[in-house]
The first five atom37 places (N, CA, C, CB, O) and aatype in JSON, in Angstrom:
{
  "aatype": [12, 0, 5, 12, 0, 2, 10, 6, 6, 7, 5, 16, 19, 18, 3, 14, 0, 0, 7, 9, 7, 16, 10, 10, 19, 5, 0, 0, 11, 19, 7, 11, 10, 15, 6, 16, 5, 10, 13, 7, 5, 3, 19, 5, 3, 9, 18, 19, 1, 10, 0, 1, 13, 8, 10, 13, 13, 2, 7, 19, 13, 11, 0, 16, 10, 3, 19, 0, 3],
  "atom_mask": [
    [1, 1, 1, 1, 1],
    [1, 1, 1, 1, 1],
    [1, 1, 1, 1, 1],
    [1, 1, 1, 1, 1],
    [1, 1, 1, 1, 1],
    [1, 1, 1, 1, 1],
    [1, 1, 1, 1, 1],
    [1, 1, 1, 1, 1],
    [1, 1, 1, 1, 1],
    [1, 1, 1, 0, 1],
    [1, 1, 1, 1, 1],
    [1, 1, 1, 1, 1],
    [1, 1, 1, 1, 1],
    [1, 1, 1, 1, 1],
    [1, 1, 1, 1, 1],
    [1, 1, 1, 1, 1],
    [1, 1, 1, 1, 1],
    [1, 1, 1, 1, 1],
    [1, 1, 1, 0, 1],
    [1, 1, 1, 1, 1],
    [1, 1, 1, 0, 1],
    [1, 1, 1, 1, 1],
    [1, 1, 1, 1, 1],
    [1, 1, 1, 1, 1],
    [1, 1, 1, 1, 1],
    [1, 1, 1, 1, 1],
    [1, 1, 1, 1, 1],
    [1, 1, 1, 1, 1],
    [1, 1, 1, 1, 1],
    [1, 1, 1, 1, 1],
    [1, 1, 1, 0, 1],
    [1, 1, 1, 1, 1],
    [1, 1, 1, 1, 1],
    [1, 1, 1, 1, 1],
    [1, 1, 1, 1, 1],
    [1, 1, 1, 1, 1],
    [1, 1, 1, 1, 1],
    [1, 1, 1, 1, 1],
    [1, 1, 1, 1, 1],
    [1, 1, 1, 0, 1],
    [1, 1, 1, 1, 1],
    [1, 1, 1, 1, 1],
    [1, 1, 1, 1, 1],
    [1, 1, 1, 1, 1],
    [1, 1, 1, 1, 1],
    [1, 1, 1, 1, 1],
    [1, 1, 1, 1, 1],
    [1, 1, 1, 1, 1],
    [1, 1, 1, 1, 1],
    [1, 1, 1, 1, 1],
    [1, 1, 1, 1, 1],
    [1, 1, 1, 1, 1],
    [1, 1, 1, 1, 1],
    [1, 1, 1, 1, 1],
    [1, 1, 1, 1, 1],
    [1, 1, 1, 1, 1],
    [1, 1, 1, 1, 1],
    [1, 1, 1, 1, 1],
    [1, 1, 1, 0, 1],
    [1, 1, 1, 1, 1],
    [1, 1, 1, 1, 1],
    [1, 1, 1, 1, 1],
    [1, 1, 1, 1, 1],
    [1, 1, 1, 1, 1],
    [1, 1, 1, 1, 1],
    [1, 1, 1, 1, 1],
    [1, 1, 1, 1, 1],
    [1, 1, 1, 1, 1],
    [1, 1, 1, 1, 1]
  ],
  "atom_positions": [
    [[4.37, -6.38, 10.16], [5.15, -6.2, 9.38], [6.13, -5.49, 8.76], [4.8, -6.31, 9.07], [7.28, -5.79, 8.43]],
    [[5.0, -3.69, 8.57], [5.94, -2.92, 8.19], [6.52, -2.12, 9.25], [5.5, -2.2, 7.23], [7.18, -1.11, 9.0]],
    [[6.26, -2.61, 10.64], [6.79, -1.87, 11.25], [8.62, -2.5, 11.74], [5.67, -1.6, 12.32], [9.55, -1.79, 12.14]],
    [[8.63, -4.1, 11.48], [9.65, -4.55, 11.21], [10.6, -4.21, 9.96], [9.32, -5.58, 11.29], [11.72, -4.71, 9.9]],
    [[10.09, -3.3, 8.88], [10.97, -3.3, 7.7], [12.08, -2.09, 8.04], [10.05, -3.01, 6.21], [13.22, -1.87, 7.62]],
    [[11.28, -1.47, 8.95], [12.26, -0.02, 9.38], [12.12, 1.07, 8.42], [13.98, -0.3, 9.41], [13.12, 1.74, 8.22]],
    [[11.08, 1.35, 7.81], [10.93, 2.55, 7.0], [11.76, 3.9, 7.35], [9.51, 2.86, 7.04], [11.78, 4.6, 8.36]],
    [[12.42, 3.97, 6.17], [12.95, 6.0, 6.18], [12.31, 6.59, 5.74], [14.1, 6.7, 5.49], [11.48, 5.92, 5.13]],
    [[12.1, 8.03, 5.63], [11.49, 8.8, 4.35], [11.94, 8.63, 3.54], [11.4, 9.94, 4.2], [13.17, 8.59, 3.47]],
    [[11.09, 8.45, 2.48], [11.51, 8.89, 1.26], [11.26, 7.01, 0.29], [0.0, 0.0, 0.0], [11.03, 6.89, -0.91]],
    [[11.4, 5.86, 1.28], [11.13, 4.79, 0.69], [10.09, 4.3, 0.07], [11.32, 4.19, 1.26], [9.02, 4.78, 0.42]],
    [[10.07, 3.33, -0.93], [9.07, 2.97, -1.55], [9.02, 1.08, -1.2], [9.29, 3.57, -3.18], [9.94, 0.26, -1.09]],
    [[7.26, 0.91, -1.1], [7.02, 0.52, -0.48], [5.91, -0.74, -1.87], [6.71, 1.59, 0.7], [4.83, -0.57, -2.43]],
    [[6.91, -1.86, -1.9], [6.23, -2.92, -2.94], [5.46, -3.94, -2.62], [7.08, -3.58, -3.64], [6.03, -4.96, -2.22]],
    [[3.81, -3.93, -2.72], [3.57, -5.04, -2.06], [2.77, -5.72, -3.67], [2.55, -4.76, -0.38], [1.97, -5.18, -4.45]],
    [[3.6, -7.46, -3.69], [3.4, -8.09, -5.2], [1.72, -8.79, -5.07], [4.86, -9.56, -5.61], [1.05, -9.11, -6.05]],
    [[1.23, -8.94, -3.48], [0.14, -10.04, -3.22], [-0.53, -8.95, -2.34], [0.61, -11.71, -2.44], [-0.33, -9.12, -1.14]],
    [[-1.49, -7.57, -2.78], [-1.93, -6.8, -2.46], [-2.75, -6.77, -1.35], [-2.23, -6.52, -3.25], [-2.61, -6.19, -0.27]],
    [[-4.04, -7.83, -1.98], [-4.97, -8.4, -1.13], [-5.57, -6.87, -1.06], [0.0, 0.0, 0.0], [-5.44, -6.12, -2.02]],
    [[-6.21, -6.49, 0.07], [-7.43, -5.16, 0.73], [-6.05, -4.39, 1.0], [-8.77, -5.55, 2.59], [-6.55, -3.68, 1.88]],
    [[-4.94, -4.01, 0.96], [-3.85, -3.83, 0.85], [-3.65, -3.12, 2.41], [0.0, 0.0, 0.0], [-3.49, -1.94, 2.71]],
    [[-3.7, -4.18, 3.15], [-3.65, -3.58, 4.8], [-1.78, -3.55, 5.25], [-4.76, -5.04, 6.15], [-1.33, -2.76, 6.09]],
    [[-0.95, -4.54, 4.5], [0.51, -4.16, 4.45], [0.7, -2.49, 3.79], [1.33, -5.42, 3.39], [1.57, -1.75, 4.25]],
    [[0.07, -2.18, 3.05], [0.49, -0.61, 2.28], [0.11, 0.69, 2.77], [-0.1, -0.46, 0.91], [0.69, 1.78, 2.75]],
    [[-1.75, 0.09, 3.54], [-2.18, 0.95, 4.8], [-1.11, 0.91, 6.34], [-3.81, 0.3, 5.2], [-1.04, 1.9, 7.06]],
    [[-0.5, -0.14, 6.59], [0.35, 0.22, 8.28], [1.24, 0.92, 7.4], [1.22, -1.27, 9.56], [1.37, 2.06, 7.83]],
    [[2.16, 0.66, 5.96], [3.79, 1.08, 5.61], [3.36, 2.21, 5.39], [4.77, 0.41, 4.34], [4.4, 2.84, 5.22]],
    [[1.89, 3.47, 5.19], [1.98, 4.76, 5.37], [2.28, 5.38, 6.63], [0.99, 5.19, 4.98], [3.06, 6.31, 6.86]],
    [[1.31, 4.52, 7.67], [1.33, 4.65, 8.88], [2.61, 4.82, 9.66], [0.73, 3.73, 9.24], [2.78, 5.71, 10.5]],
    [[3.59, 3.82, 9.28], [4.76, 3.71, 10.3], [5.76, 4.97, 9.41], [5.58, 1.77, 10.42], [6.5, 5.73, 10.03]],
    [[5.64, 4.99, 8.15], [6.54, 5.78, 7.44], [6.22, 7.19, 7.6], [0.0, 0.0, 0.0], [5.41, 7.57, 8.44]],
    [[6.88, 8.0, 6.78], [6.06, 9.2, 5.98], [4.82, 9.58, 5.31], [6.55, 9.4, 5.2], [5.12, 10.07, 4.22]],
    [[3.66, 9.58, 5.47], [3.2, 9.27, 4.43], [3.12, 10.5, 3.76], [2.11, 8.56, 4.55], [1.92, 10.6, 3.5]],
    [[3.58, 11.3, 3.4], [3.55, 12.36, 2.19], [5.52, 12.18, 1.34], [3.13, 14.47, 3.19], [5.94, 12.93, 0.45]],
    [[6.26, 11.1, 1.92], [7.25, 10.86, 1.48], [6.94, 9.49, 0.62], [8.21, 10.89, 2.52], [7.07, 9.47, -0.6]],
    [[6.5, 8.34, 1.41], [6.7, 6.99, 1.57], [5.89, 6.9, 0.11], [6.09, 6.17, 3.11], [4.91, 7.63, -0.01]],
    [[6.38, 5.72, -1.44], [6.02, 5.66, -2.2], [5.44, 4.5, -2.15], [6.65, 5.98, -2.89], [6.15, 3.49, -2.08]],
    [[4.09, 4.39, -2.17], [3.33, 2.84, -1.89], [2.81, 2.5, -3.33], [1.83, 2.87, -0.64], [2.19, 3.2, -4.13]],
    [[3.4, 0.7, -3.45], [3.1, 0.35, -4.75], [2.5, -0.94, -4.52], [4.28, 0.35, -5.71], [3.16, -1.55, -3.67]],
    [[1.57, -1.55, -4.91], [0.65, -2.76, -4.93], [-0.16, -3.48, -5.91], [0.0, 0.0, 0.0], [-0.94, -2.82, -6.61]],
    [[-0.09, -4.64, -6.05], [-0.73, -5.38, -7.56], [-1.6, -6.46, -7.05], [0.54, -6.18, -8.72], [-1.23, -6.5, -5.87]],
    [[-2.12, -6.95, -7.11], [-3.58, -8.35, -6.85], [-3.76, -8.99, -8.59], [-5.83, -7.28, -6.17], [-3.66, -8.38, -9.65]],
    [[-4.04, -10.41, -8.32], [-3.92, -11.12, -9.64], [-5.84, -10.45, -9.5], [-3.27, -13.36, -9.72], [-5.98, -9.81, -10.55]],
    [[-6.97, -10.38, -8.84], [-8.36, -10.14, -8.86], [-8.38, -8.94, -9.0], [-9.13, -10.54, -7.83], [-7.68, -8.37, -8.16]],
    [[-8.95, -8.19, -9.81], [-9.78, -6.98, -9.72], [-10.32, -6.74, -8.45], [-10.85, -7.01, -10.62], [-9.89, -5.76, -7.85]],
    [[-11.0, -7.3, -8.03], [-11.86, -7.02, -6.85], [-10.81, -6.74, -5.89], [-12.87, -8.21, -6.38], [-10.91, -5.63, -5.37]],
    [[-10.06, -7.29, -5.62], [-9.24, -6.8, -4.56], [-8.75, -6.0, -4.78], [-8.48, -7.35, -4.08], [-8.8, -5.07, -3.97]],
    [[-8.02, -5.85, -5.97], [-7.38, -4.04, -5.99], [-8.52, -3.2, -6.1], [-6.31, -3.52, -7.46], [-8.08, -2.06, -6.21]],
    [[-9.73, -3.18, -6.12], [-10.42, -2.06, -6.21], [-11.18, -1.9, -4.13], [-11.77, -2.38, -7.82], [-11.74, -1.05, -3.44]],
    [[-10.83, -2.86, -4.02], [-11.06, -3.01, -2.43], [-9.75, -2.26, -1.64], [-11.13, -4.8, -1.97], [-9.97, -1.68, -0.57]],
    [[-8.5, -2.3, -2.18], [-7.7, -1.86, -1.84], [-7.16, -0.39, -1.5], [-7.33, -2.36, -2.38], [-6.45, 0.17, -0.67]],
    [[-8.19, -0.02, -3.04], [-8.16, 1.33, -3.19], [-9.04, 1.99, -2.02], [-8.66, 1.69, -4.61], [-8.63, 2.92, -1.33]],
    [[-10.56, 1.26, -1.86], [-10.93, 1.53, -0.75], [-10.77, 2.04, 0.33], [-11.07, 1.06, -0.57], [-11.22, 3.03, 0.9]],
    [[-9.58, 0.74, 0.72], [-9.63, 0.5, 2.13], [-8.22, 1.73, 2.5], [-9.36, -1.45, 2.56], [-8.06, 2.09, 3.67]],
    [[-7.57, 2.12, 1.68], [-6.2, 3.14, 0.93], [-6.94, 4.31, 1.49], [-5.89, 3.23, -1.17], [-6.88, 4.82, 2.61]],
    [[-7.77, 4.66, 0.25], [-8.42, 5.73, 0.43], [-9.39, 5.78, 2.1], [-9.3, 5.78, -0.97], [-9.69, 6.97, 2.25]],
    [[-9.76, 5.22, 2.91], [-10.76, 5.46, 4.28], [-9.89, 5.76, 4.98], [-11.66, 4.33, 4.97], [-10.24, 6.64, 5.78]],
    [[-8.45, 5.3, 5.12], [-7.17, 5.51, 5.7], [-6.37, 7.05, 5.18], [-6.28, 4.13, 5.26], [-5.33, 7.56, 5.58]],
    [[-7.28, 7.47, 4.24], [-6.6, 8.82, 4.23], [-4.95, 8.8, 2.9], [0.0, 0.0, 0.0], [-4.27, 9.79, 2.63]],
    [[-4.8, 7.83, 2.52], [-3.63, 7.01, 2.07], [-4.14, 7.81, 0.31], [-3.75, 4.78, 2.46], [-4.33, 7.09, -0.67]],
    [[-4.2, 8.47, 0.29], [-4.38, 8.39, -1.37], [-3.56, 8.87, -2.31], [-5.43, 8.96, -1.79], [-4.01, 9.45, -3.3]],
    [[-2.05, 8.66, -2.08], [-0.87, 8.76, -3.25], [-0.19, 6.91, -3.07], [0.69, 10.4, -2.69], [0.74, 6.39, -2.46]],
    [[-1.17, 6.48, -3.9], [-0.81, 4.17, -4.01], [-0.67, 4.48, -5.45], [-2.65, 2.4, -3.57], [-0.87, 5.46, -6.16]],
    [[-0.25, 3.34, -5.63], [-0.38, 2.74, -6.93], [-0.92, 1.71, -7.38], [0.46, 2.58, -7.32], [0.05, 1.06, -7.78]],
    [[-1.54, 1.31, -7.52], [-2.38, -0.58, -7.11], [-2.94, -1.09, -8.49], [-4.18, -0.58, -5.77], [-4.01, -0.71, -8.96]],
    [[-2.03, -2.07, -9.12], [-2.9, -2.87, -10.47], [-3.0, -3.76, -10.3], [-2.55, -3.01, -11.72], [-2.52, -4.5, -9.45]],
    [[-3.97, -4.0, -11.46], [-4.71, -5.77, -11.14], [-3.12, -6.55, -12.08], [-7.1, -6.26, -12.43], [-2.77, -6.29, -13.23]],
    [[-2.54, -7.35, -11.25], [-1.67, -8.11, -12.34], [-1.07, -9.4, -11.75], [-0.42, -7.18, -12.88], [-1.19, -9.47, -10.53]],
    [[-0.31, -10.68, -12.48], [-0.2, -11.95, -11.89], [1.22, -11.64, -12.05], [-0.91, -13.34, -12.54], [2.07, -12.45, -11.69]]
  ]
}
């Protein structure tokens, strides 16, 4: 899905139902990691924590994740 978005340098990616952050990780890999802004949220705290770990494990350190509905 991130590849279909045709990301360009400096764009923002927002995932309103981030789950464990798979879309955000893929967006970071497709776009230029240092220039892409990543935002995500999920209703459950456990998924936000898992997403943070998933992003960190894949070398994505600049992402904003929140618990929200």
